[in-house]
PABAMAR-692446 format. One record per atom (N, C-alpha, C): x, y, z. Coordinates in steps of 0.001 Angstrom, whole numbers, padded with zeros to 6 digits, always signed. Layout:
N
XYZ...
# end
This chain:
296
+000973-001259+000108-000238+000029+000006+000872+001365-000023+000518+002087-000990+001416+003254-000987+001079+004279+000278+002064+005139+000407+001668+006143+001649+000864+007292+001185+000088+007955+002032-000579+009005+001854+000029+010205+001408+001294+010530+002195+002237+011553+002135+003485+011213+001806+004110+012003+001311+005646+011873+001008+006319+013031+001212+007765+012845+001685+008648+014075+001814+009441+014249+000793+009662+015663+000616+010769+016239-000510+011287+017523+000212+012520+017558-000454+013443+018643-000003+013082+020049-000798+012793+021157-000150+012429+022269-000888+013498+023509-000440+013306+024547-001203+014075+025675-000735+012970+026618-000539+013263+027164+000805+012143+028186+001382+012593+029585+001233+011750+030508+000826+012141+031951+000909+011225+032688+001581+011627+033179+002582+010611+034013+003548+011186+035390+003820+010656+036368+003295+011087+037800+003479+012610+038078+003125+013175+037431+002044+014488+037326+001533+015315+036507+002183+014911+035777+003131+015814+034692+003775+015701+033435+003164+016710+032735+002877+016718+031579+002099+017165+030272+002783+016415+029195+003036+016770+028112+003802+016124+026976+002999+016749+025644+003455+016194+024464+002890+015428+023780+004034+014555+022897+003620+013723+022321+004734+013111+021107+004047+012571+020084+004668+011772+019020+004054+010294+019709+004271+009525+018948+003163+008093+019443+003060+007276+018062+002809+006259+018290+003500+005101+017172+003319+004420+017294+002280+004132+016528+001271+003357+016504-000071+002403+015073+000057+001278+015474-000451+000399+014516-000905+000829+013630-001788+000653+012195-001513+000897+011316-002517+000035+011265-003594+000342+010878-004955-000359+010765-006197+000073+009326-006894-000692+008567-007049-000403+007341-007944-001649+006888-008534-001338+006342-009895-002355+005653-010641-002873+004447-009924-004194+004366-010221-004900+003133-009646-006023+002596-010793-005525+001406-011496-006392+000807-012545-007494-000015-011810-008598+000111-012385-009848-000519-011877-010151-001537-013017-010034-002851-012668-010419-003923-013502-011791-004520-013058-012662-004820-013948-013916-005586-013605-013871-007008-014387-014011-007949-013403-013827-009412-013866-012599-009514-014742-011436-009010-014204-010042-009158-014951-009832-008403-015982-010976-007605-016543-010716-006704-017827-010608-005159-017412-009588-004769-017899-009249-003161-017501-010634-002323-017943-011011-001590-016937-012200-000630-017060-011667+000784-016991-010982+001108-016083-010511+002699-015945-009396+002817-015134-008607+004106-015471-007677+004356-014689-007816+005915-014082-007651+006026-012759-007636+007127-012261-006293+007615-011268-006070+008765-010946-004961+009245-010470-005582+009526-009076-004949+008965-008047-005477+009167-006648-004544+009185-005480-004790+009292-004430-004074+009356-003101-004221+007990-002679-003283+007088-002314-003441+005674-002303-004370+005572-000684-005187+004728-000563-005958+004331+000531-007378+004392+000384-008117+003311+001050-009523+003190+000581-009699+002969-000915-008757+002028-001280-008709+001831-002829-010009+001166-003011-010366-000138-002436-011563-000821-002647-012764-000025-002531-012842+000926-001602-014149+001719-001392-014176+002633-002753-013091+003084-003170-012935+003975-004348-013443+003198-005755-012901+001880-005729-013476+001150-007015-014949+000951-006935-015418+000426-005539-017080+000378-005465-017689+001407-005745-017305+002567-005238-018033+003870-005513-018078+004371-006902-016673+004098-007446-016811+004279-009100-017982+003396-009753-018034+002311-009196-019096+001380-010087-020533+001689-009550-020631+002158-008584-022099+002886-008225-022384+003834-009002-021483+004833-009328-021821+006119-010193-022061+005574-011538-021389+004502-011902-021581+003873-013337-022695+003002-013584-023535+002856-012530-024870+002143-012630-024533+000662-012536-023273+000134-012153-023073-001282-012266-023331-001951-010902-023279-001308-009730-023544-001774-008449-024595-000851-007821-025423-001401-006862-026245-000730-006068-026559-001099-004573-025769-002525-004466-025990-002956-003013-024845-003872-002846-024377-004022-001499-023417-004850-001279-023369-006330-001440-024651-006889-001599-024792-008114-001999-024527-008404-003782-024358-007320-004389-023972-007464-005716-022512-007513-006240-021700-007370-004853-020415-007341-005060-019845-008567-004428-019011-009266-005193-018557-010669-004811-017311-010244-003994-016224-009626-004492-014977-009338-003676-014230-008107-004541-013272-007729-003917-012347-006664-004558-010893-007186-004043-010075-007213-004993-008742-007757-004766-007574-006863-005174-006324-006889-004653-005356-006277-005429-004675-007222-006440-004400-006856-007444-003862-007944-008335-002231-008165-008325-002066-009234-007958-000480-009745-007782+000038-009776-009248+001157-009654-009200+001881-009688-010589+001576-008693-011450+001284-007472-010950+000930-006330-011931+001946-005624-012822+003168-006015-012197+004376-005569-013152+004930-006838-013881+005956-006506-014916+006636-007581-015568+007354-008616-014650+007822-007946-013384+008656-008961-012494+007803-009437-011392+006333-009409-011669+005687-009990-010708+005198-009257-009454+005779-008097-009294+005441-007139-008104+004208-006815-007993+003611-006958-006920+002433-006250-006457+002481-004613-006056+002150-003904-006926+002277-002539-006798+001133-001908-005720+000002-002592-005623-001153-002098-004835-001660-000827-005834-001616-000921-007032-002040+000167-007780-002965-000535-008959-003245-001826-008824-004392-002446-009726-005263-003223-008774-006566-002952-008865-007655-003697-008274-008516-004224-009051-009100-005652-008853-010008-006296-009640-011180-006483-008758-012395-006156-009614-013544-006131-008733-014416-007376-009405-014932-008291-008607-015818-009325-009172-017085-009141-008607-018015-009333-009805-019413-009189-009278-020170-010486-008895-021166-010353-007921-021787-011477-007528-022424-012236-008566-022634-013603-008537-023360-014576-009579-024788-013633-009771-025011-013637-011358-026138-013144-011634-026194-011784-011936-025353-010939-011501-025250-009416-011705-024557-009328-013003-025302-008647-014122-024764-008298-015306-023532-007648-015358-022655-008020-016114-021303-007316-016378-021364-006523-017802-021125-005175-017485-021299-004331-018708-020345-004597-019401-020668-004251-020936-019513-004493-021943-018642-003382-021694-017486-003953-021876-016177-003125-021821-015573-002838-023250-015890-001538-023589-015226-001138-024864-014518-000042-024743-013812+000349-025719-013069+001593-025922-013858+002822-025530-015214+002980-026162-015987+004075-025879-016281+004137-024308-016476+002961-023902-016898+003024-022388-015771+003490-021431-014521+002892-021867-013404+003370-021124-013090+005101-021264-013349+005520-022411-013343+006974-022648-014405+007625-021770-015594+007102-021594-016533+007775-020956-016293+007649-019581-015895+006617-018973-015688+006547-017548-014316+007269-017003-013538+007331-017837-012254+007831-017153-012038+009489-017485-012728+009901-018357-012612+011280-019039-013922+012238-018351-013444+013231-017473-014454+014067-016992-014800+015173-018022-014289+015346-019294-014766+016186-020095-015213+015626-021093-015580+014362-021318-016361+013715-022388-017806+013695-022312-018615+014352-021344-019856+014195-020991-020458+015553-021341-021431+015591-022132-022183+016884-022413-023476+016539-022835-024423+017602-022872-025646+017440-023661-026737+016649-022929-027991+016730-023529-029052+016159-022967-028847+014719-022866-028337+013917-023822-028082+012642-023595-027410+012074-022391-026532+012945-022016-025859+012639-020532-026795+012920-019326-027496+013875-019417-028676+013959-018368-029556+012864-018342-030043+012518-019588-030978+011473-019511-030631+010195-019078-029189+009928-019361-028637+008719-018978-028543+008577-017382-028118+009597-016600-028122+009806-015364-029588+009383-014797-030432+010077-015343-031776+010317-014621-032450+008938-014940-032178+008310-015929-032850+006888-016202-032424+005620-015707-030915+005716-015342-030018+004727-014864-029981+004473-013262-030435+005637-012597-030097+005714-011075-031207+004582-010641-030689+003766-009653-031594+003025-008891-032663+003551-008034-032168+004843-007613-033011+005506-006511-033240+006929-006816-034180+007199-007825-034630+008472-008320-035189+009401-007160-034591+010485-007211-034862+011561-006079-036511+012166-006327-036853+012223-005397-038347+012849-005386-038265+014169-006073-039581+014565-006517-039796+015942-007358-038723+015948-008442-038334+014953-009142-037666+014790-010357-038465+014166-011538-038229+014439-012709-038964+013956-013939-039150+012308-013932-038281+011758-013074-038209+010301-012974-039513+009763-012561-040167+010731-011770-041420+010313-011047-042630+009927-012139-042436+010785-013380-043353+010344-014341-042945+009485-015348-041687+008784-015052-041558+007630-015834-042011+006259-015216-042761+006383-014172-043380+005265-013653-042370+004500-012616-041326+005221-011987-040332+004934-011101-040535+005505-009858-040536+004740-008817-040841+005117-007529-039828+005986-006826-039929+007340-006705-038833+008149-006243-038670+007941-004742-037526+008044-004292-037372+008393-002787-038120+009289-002146-038849+009034-001065-039609+009750-000362-038919+010630+000559-038168+011519+000135-037414+012574+000989-037603+014102+000640-038730+014345+000190-038988+015618-000086-039444+016338+001241-039526+015628+002333-039845+016225+003527-038626+016733+004289-037548+016533+003723-036183+016988+004241-036233+018440+004020-035842+019134+005332-035696+020645+005126-034160+020921+006022-033490+021564+005235-032052+021936+005869-032217+023533+006178-031897+024007+007289-031552+025036+007708-030350+026034+007124-030558+027151+006546-029472+027707+006004-028169+027793+006959-028414+027899+008194-027352+028187+009188-026859+026809+009352-027475+025670+009103-026669+024389+009181-025754+024284+008045-026252+024458+006861-025437+024427+005585-024174+025318+005839-024336+026596+006330-023265+027370+006464-022163+026918+007426-022485+026105+008272-021591+025657+009336-020531+024336+008621-021161+023816+007716-020390+022648+007137-018943+022889+006492-018645+023903+005812-017356+023950+005218-016485+024037+006444-016544+024700+007490-015703+024696+008677-015654+023490+009420-016736+022610+009389-016630+021132+009922-015759+020387+009087-016135+020483+007761-015137+019828+006629-013803+020146+006837-013286+021152+007086-012054+021540+006867-011416+021083+008353-012036+021130+009444-011681+020744+010707-011236+019078+010742-011947+018412+009948-012003+016946+009780-010922+016605+008887-010194+017423+008116-009157+017234+006976-007941+017207+007884-007495+015774+008141-006252+015621+008893-005221+015665+007875-005095+015052+006799-003906+015361+005854-003825+016506+005130-004942+017350+004943-004926+018604+004223-003947+019404+005231-004202+019482+006586-003595+020184+007441-001945+019939+007289-001529+018755+006908-000124+018499+006728+000437+018761+005282-000380+018729+004490-000029+018894+003155-000482+020295+002246-001891+020693+002594-002498+021795+001787-002724+021318+000490-002842+020059+000064-003113+019834-001379-003998+018711-001665-005124+018561-000817-006191+017563-000930-007501+018093-001109-008293+017527-001975-009660+017681-001878-010299+016813-000710-011420+017078-000390-012253+016295+000392-013867+016150+000292-014523+015260+000486-015878+014979+000544-016274+014430+001867-017385+014765+002260-017843+014562+003496-019406+014320+003631-019788+013392+004175-021416+013121+004331-021647+013589+005691-022803+014463+005699-023468+014977+006939-024830+014686+006995-025494+014643+008317-026941+014437+008301-027493+015833+008115-028743+015876+007869-029417+017224+007705-029484+018209+008928-028954+017592+010071-028858+018536+011316-027402+018927+011491-026423+018421+010375-025088+018975+010620-024003+018001+011208-024563+016681+011369-023539+015738+012179-022696+015215+011116-021373+015100+011198-020461+014752+010420-020573+012836+010299-020675+012385+009059-020891+010825+009186-019655+010110+008480-019073+010710+007792-017815+010179+007116-017069+011301+006268-015750+011146+006135-015027+012148+005611-013998+011314+004737-013563+011763+003621-012397+011071+002772-011799+012118+002121-010398+012001+001990-009599+012915+001322-008979+012331+000053-008544+013050-000905-007997+012443-002141-007464+013751-003076-006482+013479-003945-006038+014430-004793-007208+014766-005879-008065+013863-006121-008920+014014-007130-010242+014184-006366-011238+015266-006500-012322+015512-005763-013314+014182-006009-013287+013957-007391-014293+012738-007672-013749+011474-006830-012609+011125-006762-011980+009975-005984-012556+010001-004541-012681+011268-003876-012970+011366-002481-014589+011028-002404-015294+011486-003383-016698+011057-003313-016986+009586-003632-016200+008982-004518-016148+007598-004659-015869+006724-003463-014838+007333-002805-014530+006560-001238-015730+006807-000656-016204+007753-000537-017484+007974+000438-018647+006847+000063-018973+006958-001246-020185+006152-001525-019867+004751-001671-018437+004545-002013-018029+002945-001835-018091+002398-000531-017426+003112+000439-017602+002733+001916-019200+002688+002251-020201+003442+001804-021458+003322+002223-022048+002165+001736-021608+001663+000197-022165+000629-000378-021651-000739+000250-020391-000666+000828-019734-001835+001475-020388-002034+002964-020969-001057+003406-021791-001065+004772-023231-001148+004711-023706-001468+003323-025166-001715+003252-025955-000354+003403-025312+000741+003373-025939+002101+003526-026547+002656+002455-026684+002193+001141-027144+003022+000125-028530+002644-000085-029591+003507-000204-029069+004899-000677-028929+005681+000319-028152+006765+000079-027975+007779+001296-028889+009051+001271-030299+008557+001374-031483+009494+001077-031617+010403+002085-030737+010475+003246-031009+011476+004313-029615+012180+004578-028888+012257+003597-027565+012920+003758-027496+014228+003088-026289+014801+003225-025931+016079+002657-024332+015627+002267-024215+015802+000944-022733+015575+000571-022097+016898+000439-020910+017307+001023-020078+018411+001070-018887+018232+000448-018552+019099-000646-017399+018986-001177-016437+020196-000973-015130+020089-001307-014162+021232-000672-013973+022013-002085-014221+021762-003331-014120+022407-004459-015367+022763-005214-015076+022763-006535-016526+023197-007194-017535+021828-007326-018576+022217-007890-019542+021348-008152-019817+020953-009537-018973+019904-010143-019021+019413-011554-020179+018795-011920-020241+018472-013165-021510+017517-013530-021030+016144-013112-019812+015713-012966-019347+014461-012550-019727+014302-011085-019606+015167-010209-019988+014889-008793-021350+015037-008647-022115+016050-009415-023569+015894-009261-024129+014486-009680-023454+013950-010757-023875+012497-011156-023806+011397-010110-022552+011588-009381-022323+010685-008367-023275+010822-007307-023542+012070-006739-024604+012094-005715-025766+011488-006151-026311+011756-007372-027712+011293-007908-027502+009848-007757-026585+009052-008475-026574+007720-008412-026402+007062-007156-025842+007722-006002-026004+007297-004556-027299+007562-003896-028191+008175-004422-029409+008558-003977-029392+009830-002782-028385+010634-003062-028073+011717-002152-028760+013010-002630-029670+013526-001522-030652+014480-002075-029903+015861-002190-028977+015948-001570-028296+017620-001333-026788+017443-001593-026385+018350-002513-024915+018380-002895-024469+019789-002629-023461+020314-001575-023089+021445-001357-021654+021521-001708-021158+022741-001927-019701+022915-002573-019306+024293-002076-018167+024563-001869-017568+025759-001388-017456+026661-002776-017313+026058-003817-016922+026845-005122-018270+026780-005875-018027+027125-007262-018852+027151-008286-019449+025795-008741-020766+025974-009249-021130+024569-009930-020916+024831-011428-020875+023769-012157-020956+023894-013621-022291+024095-014281-022466+024719-015388-023781+024666-015893-024604+023371-016034-023680+022275-016763-024301+021122-016805-024580+020456-015580-024042+020791-014288-024263+020331-013015-025598+020767-012548-025786+022102-012967-027155+022892-012489-028401+022144-013506-027991+021736-014668-029028+021152-015372-029465+019737-015028-028234+018966-014657-028486+017580-013921-029430+017715-012646-028967+018715-011927-029773+018852-010704-031187+019112-010883-031636+019996-011769-033022+020565-012008-033651+019328-012808-033107+018438-013572-033446+017374-014299-033955+016162-013290-032876+015847-012111-033242+014809-011304-033770+015070-009878-033972+016411-009639-034419+016666-008382-033439+016994-007309-032167+017050-007748-030889+017102-006656-030926+018596-006188-030885+018762-004734-030587+020156-004387-029157+020466-004532-028931+021540-005256-027373+021944-005553-027317+023346-005034-026184+023424-003947-025785+024626-003333-024293+024859-003583-024003+026147-004185-022676+026541-004473-022285+027744-003724-021097+027955-003916-020411+029370-003224-020793+029455-001643-020642+028030-000905-021066+027912+000668-019937+028549+001412-020034+029750+001453-018940+030453+002404-019470+031331+003150-019018+031197+004685-019689+032075+005629-021021+031903+005605-021991+032752+005654-023320+032931+005860-023740+032898+004684-023200+032992+003368-023727+033267+002228-023649+031859+001206-024537+031881+000287-024795+030732-000561-025572+030900-001670-025349+030195-002805-026253+030166-004007-027015+028693-003856-028408+028969-004130-029058+027757-004305-029504+027711-005854-029156+026641-006455-029149+026556-007822-030374+025711-008425-030652+024663-007472-031620+023906-007930-032175+023231-006599-033470+022678-006419-033855+021869-005526-034180+022856-004240-034496+024094-004397-034679+025102-003116-035646+024450-002385-036512+023657-002727-037651+022992-001844-037191+022428-000646-035767+021967-000418-035284+021308+000643-034576+022108+001511-034473+023481+001111-033859+024526+001966-034984+025269+002840-034971+025455+004200-035610+025929+005068-035599+027449+004954-036083+028164+003809-036033+029511+003513-037040+030313+004281-036658+031515+004787-037767+032305+005397-039047+032462+004657-040247+032649+005185-041361+032966+004595-041345+034062+003688-041827+033888+002604-041583+035096+001599-040434+035438+001001-039427+034536+001054-038166+034482+000330-038235+034433-000828-037348+035086-001723-037279+034822-003197-036884+033659-003691-037383+033068-004647-037115+031901-005247-036459+032076-006723-035702+031040-007141-034967+031321-008563-036178+031669-009531-036076+032698-010614-036937+033026-011694-036539+032066-012898-037523+031918-013630-037419+031135-014801-036396+031753-015954
# end
């Protein structure tokens, strides 16, 4: 297993004074995910929680939805020509009877590239493949029973406290300053789980994968908080895990907002201090009576 951090020598310049010192950096190594022995995707990640990362990735791809659909995950011995196990290759085996998706070049491009997704087709794909459609989404009109989570109401003050709680729980960030984080909270602001990684999407996969392994999907009473921006990919992962609320300290992308509107996801961005922007799903935010709502 690779280390989460590594030490490097740096030259430090402060107010004209020059010195040398060791610095702690976050580790970054590739992880190849195989499905039934066949290569599926490669992602750059911080070593640790690799099995959860692989499981969460397959949840977001619509392959897994419960722990009993997963047979096992193992590191691949002999991953190199000399037979060394680098702990950078994992193989996922599905339970008997669980359909194995066809692995093609097109699918590999789809799953490993965050920039290859766009347009109405991508929105429809997420909306129609999630096992747990969110309430108040167009999925309800497709004859799919949505999660009954529209009674969830979150106070803006509770949301405003989440970034500080996230930062306080980032143990590796305090040592390196170079990690993204994703955390699950209750609607009352209680921290349930937190994962860190060089890739914000990996941190979310680790969160979702751990929930799958523990039989906790769907995460229908949770808030997902991320340390960076809210991309389409992160919104997709939230919807596929049945998470009703996604909050980010930075901006969402236009496609993330479109996806949130399509699926019924509550999407909050620029969550800083007491201010925030609610881009979709405002019915889950306990707004004051008479507060303005987004115009068409």
